[in-house]
Structures are given as C-alpha cells and as structure tokens.
C-alpha positions as CSV (number, residue, x, y, z in Angstrom):
1,M,18.3,-7.5,-3.5
2,L,17.6,-11.0,-3.9
3,E,14.4,-10.8,-3.0
4,Q,14.5,-8.9,-6.7
5,R,14.8,-11.9,-9.1
6,G,11.7,-13.1,-9.3
7,A,9.8,-15.4,-7.6
8,I,12.5,-18.8,-6.7
9,G,14.5,-15.3,-5.0
10,S,12.3,-13.1,-3.4
11,W,11.1,-16.9,-1.7
12,L,14.9,-17.2,-0.4
13,W,14.9,-14.1,0.6
14,E,11.9,-14.5,2.9
15,E,13.2,-17.4,4.0
16,Y,17.1,-15.9,4.8
17,Q,14.6,-13.3,6.7
18,A,12.6,-16.6,8.9
19,W,16.2,-18.0,10.0
20,Y,18.3,-15.1,10.5
21,F,15.6,-13.5,12.7
22,R,14.9,-17.4,14.4
23,V,18.6,-18.3,14.9
24,V,21.0,-15.8,14.6
25,K,18.9,-13.1,15.7
26,P,18.9,-14.5,19.3
27,L,22.6,-15.5,19.5
28,R,24.1,-12.2,18.8
29,V,21.9,-9.4,20.1
30,N,24.6,-7.0,20.7
31,D,27.5,-9.1,20.7
32,F,29.6,-9.2,17.1
33,S,33.0,-10.0,18.6
34,K,32.6,-13.5,17.2
35,T,33.4,-14.6,13.4
36,W,30.6,-16.5,11.3
37,V,30.7,-18.9,8.8
38,I,28.5,-17.4,6.1
39,W,29.8,-20.3,3.3
40,D,25.9,-20.2,1.9
41,D,26.0,-16.4,1.3
42,I,29.7,-17.4,-0.4
43,A,28.3,-19.7,-2.6
44,L,24.6,-17.8,-3.6
45,A,27.2,-14.7,-4.6
46,Y,28.8,-17.3,-6.5
47,V,25.5,-18.5,-8.9
48,L,24.1,-14.4,-8.4
49,G,27.7,-13.6,-10.2
50,M,29.2,-12.0,-7.5
51,T,32.4,-12.8,-7.5
52,N,35.6,-13.4,-8.7
53,Q,37.1,-16.8,-8.3
54,H,39.8,-19.3,-10.8
55,N,40.2,-22.5,-10.7
56,S,43.2,-25.3,-9.9
57,P,43.1,-28.4,-9.7
58,R,41.5,-29.6,-7.1
59,P,44.2,-31.4,-4.3
60,R,43.8,-34.6,-2.4
61,M,42.9,-34.6,1.3
62,R,45.3,-36.5,2.9
63,D,44.0,-38.4,6.4
64,D,46.0,-35.7,9.0
65,M,43.4,-33.6,6.6
66,K,45.7,-32.0,4.5
67,F,46.1,-31.2,1.4
68,E,48.7,-32.1,-1.6
69,N,49.1,-31.5,-5.2
70,V,48.3,-34.6,-7.0
71,Q,47.9,-35.1,-11.2
72,T,44.5,-34.7,-11.5
73,D,42.0,-33.4,-15.0
74,R,39.5,-32.9,-11.5
75,E,39.8,-28.4,-10.5
76,V,38.5,-26.9,-8.0
77,T,37.1,-23.1,-8.0
78,W,38.9,-20.9,-5.5
79,I,36.4,-17.3,-4.5
80,T,39.0,-14.9,-4.0
81,D,37.2,-12.9,-3.9
82,V,33.2,-10.6,-3.2
83,D,31.5,-8.0,-4.0
84,E,30.9,-7.2,-0.7
85,E,28.8,-3.6,-1.2
86,S,26.4,-5.7,-3.4
87,V,25.5,-8.9,-2.0
88,M,24.9,-7.3,1.9
89,G,23.3,-4.6,0.3
90,G,20.0,-5.7,1.1
91,L,20.4,-7.1,4.7
92,P,18.9,-5.1,7.8
C-alpha cells in the first residue's frame, strides 16, 4: 500500500523491506515469541491517516520517570487505535 503512494512511498517501502530482511528476519527466523517495538510503523500509520487518536494536555516527566499533570497550553497526541489491516496489509 505504501509503495503505491508516489516516489517517496515507493522509496520508503523499499528501504523498509531492505532493513527488515537485513536486520529483523535473521533474528526472528522462526521465533515470534518475543515482542517487537513498532513505533516507526505507528508514526507512519498516523501520518497516513490510519489511526484514531485524541489530544490531551502534555504531562511533565518527573526525575523518577513518572508523568505528572501540570497546567499547560501544550498538547500531546495519544494514538488509541491503529487500522492494523491497512498498515500490515502489504507486508510479506
């Protein structure tokens, strides 16, 4: 699907496939028991309009790495759902 979104989409898809088969596939040949972080996929899905999200006031991270709510006019966008079929539809 990404490869059908013009020259940049095609290039991104080729780069992703090259990276996947060079880095991920050799590590996970037949082992899908471990989790795999997919932050970049989620960011791309957001850009392509394949997510549901909502905005909230931006929390502050304390020194102990916990969030605290503070008065601010800044916002953060929380991704709450991803159209997995659309995002993963083109993967091998």
